[in-house]
Steps between C-alpha positions, in 0.01 A plus 500: 500500500690250288472474123503166318451357155159378393388217727404268217829544313711268715207261523477482122871421467483247783199321354660484155817353650302241696301405191815457291669296775194278531497427126872429503479257792231316309739475205759336726262225607338634816149375568336829413189580302521806278345575161806689379810354340849643528605693191869521584769275644491462878804622693494259798721695741325829426167328557609372843629841608187679381274248671691532825456876489128474427408212728322720759278632222405153371540219751474229237837611365667376818323166464648465152843621612516253786394222265765594248766519772431137588442353155660728243789683668756286316391667175592842635844656481624599845778713354263687271255545786777667701590719203144619448408533869751783534274708275194449722407655837642357821156368591509276195841363601371427850216296354739329262680369810171339607452346157858369510439350843210294364702395193779385730307334783198359315625488142839355591675742264827587675594764243273737693685467829685832477178687425284322758379688805401368840124502426286352226244779487120465528359150484356437153150360465607244240824379346365322194686559177487301182803435281541783245484253213244262644232613253732612226745788509356849483699710247557763770690246714788463255767621745397240757473230235849569368641502854345162564659362184848657495542621855437811707745771399604737230476249215125447526428869553718605205323256267158615622580866445656442157202294388271782608688728259367290211817487297643840587857535623566616857819616666617376836409840645142470375472147640646614832249784521218252449622230738670693777834320466828680437614571145819303565308192621268514200785537251701216650204262505362601159843451340513143632146438379593631156801270494269210582257628230213548740483858373658696217744790536629766268859486383578866561496707817291606672381141519130432467305179540180340381320167528377313195124505543423213264750268669385577853133484405561149369693396811235641732205396287362853498178536305473874565754775457707588804339768715674838525730595784380777727722663760294385794760527773550870428125566486427303815783682684324828418172359627668369816647839586168673431306254717745514791513882491121504511490253789747716693307822438779644285264595219366782711679826572441842651519674161437413137858594419643252750268223381584564135871487587458155657305372203755637254779324689302176488440522124861590428621208714293265282561669169621168353165335571323766297757516222552128446130421509409805292252625755379836378587757762595867514867582548540588872723798423239657272252546785634744757390540858158376597413463133652153517205372706284473188792355304551225758134405474561430131806292590308289750202455269733403214677243717167351613381472139829344393469228765138427415576471129795269552371283780 
């Protein structure tokens, strides 16, 4: 007889992830009705990867993804998508190849050629998608808005992250951890931006950077304060692994000890997601043996709450 975690635990995490993704797609201009409003900045590539992973659990996500591949793929960073996809399960990468195929063949975006697979995936029921700014820009769509204005790449993402820090200084390592780019690439680009006075930098090493909030708020016409940055790609990678393990029956084992060992490995693999997002969770090493089963329940419940609060 196999032993598994509580049946509703994975479902709770999955539903919270779907809810947060749904709210975020609405923030990016998708024709979606939802009473909630995003409380943090949308990470576009993380949102695509999470939605690809969860599409069998909510078919409407694939409708939105296919729409975005046709209409909005040019506002996505192919390089960053490749960087982040390496942190997600292979199943997510396989579905990314289908998304890339649509972006290439129907969206005419040739940047996706190297990622495109031979198939376009399930046929969506609709491919309608409004322009993100058609009815005014949602504050959560700042990354996409900046990319539209100054180009897809490090510059827009650096500005978005620095603005989310609300005047605080950030090192290239901190920015790299948030964006998924290398420290070297961030430092090289941020130095050029500081020289051009798009951002400020400290005079002494280690170099740190910040964006002048008042200046950028005037340029962008922001009436509200910039939303906070949440480390969505790390959190969604945790969710993706949890969902795929569940789908493959890997969250069941012959003994409690073996199951707790698998869950401990999973939590330790995604320690950054918990640390960066300040998700309250027991330290894996403090719960020995099968005692970690109860600890992992707290981790999963904390992650689900975190997503619901920040959606």
